[in-house]
N, C-alpha and C positions, 0 to 999 in steps of 0.2 A: 405423792404429788401430782399421780396420774387422777387424781379426781379434781383438780382444778382445770384441768386439761379439758374435761367433759360440761363445767360450770357454763354460765353464760352471763353475758355482761347486766347488770339492773340497770343501766340507762338505757341500752339498744338493745338488746337482746342477743349481741354476737357472739358466738364462739370463744372463751379465752384461750382456745388452744394455740395461740401466737403470744399470750400477754406477756407483759414484762412483770414478774415476781419478784418480791422483795422480803424476805423474811423480817417480821419486827421483835417476835418472841419465839421462846420455843418452851413447851410445857411438858411435862412426861407422856400426858397422853395428847396434845393437840398441837399444832402450828398456827401462831397468828401471822398472817401474811397479808402486804398490801398489793395489789393486783389493778396493775395499769393497762387497761382495753388498747389495743390497739387501731379501733375501726372508730372511735369515737373520741378517744383520749382520758376518757374517766376514770376516775381511780377509786377503786373501794378496798374495804378489808375483809379478809373472810379467816373465819376458825375453822381449819381442817385437820379431822383427825387423824391421827398416826395409824398406820397400819400393821403395826407392829404388837397393838394391844399392851402399851403400858401400864402402868400400876395405878397412877393419878385416877380421881373421879373425874367423869365427865365434867364439859360445862355445863353449865344446866340454864333451861331458860330465862328461870330468875339472874344468871350471871352477867347475860347477852344484856338483858334490859337495865339492867343497872349500871353496864358500861357505858348504852346508849345514853340514859338517864344524864350520866357523869360526863361525857363529851360533848353533850348539848350545851351544860353550862361553862364549860370548862371554857376560860379567855385567856391563856397563857399559850407562848407557842409549841409547837405541836414534839419539840425537840426535847421539851422537859418530858415530856410522856415515854417517851422512849431511851431506853438504857441500851449503852453501846457495850461492848463486849472491851 
């Protein structure tokens, strides 16, 4: 999670050191998190690789592009996309 603290907000460029972080899903090798910038209030989604070196293959660029394409055409509520435990 330390990697998130060194990232910059894609909207305003502020450091995300004090951003609000909410987990969306956990994969064996990465976490998908929602970040909320405390400077401009913009929310974004990030894929953060785990530092413990899990055994599952990493997300590829194609995986990210496929997710982007899917989300551009999604018409339903976000809650349907997010599984809760």
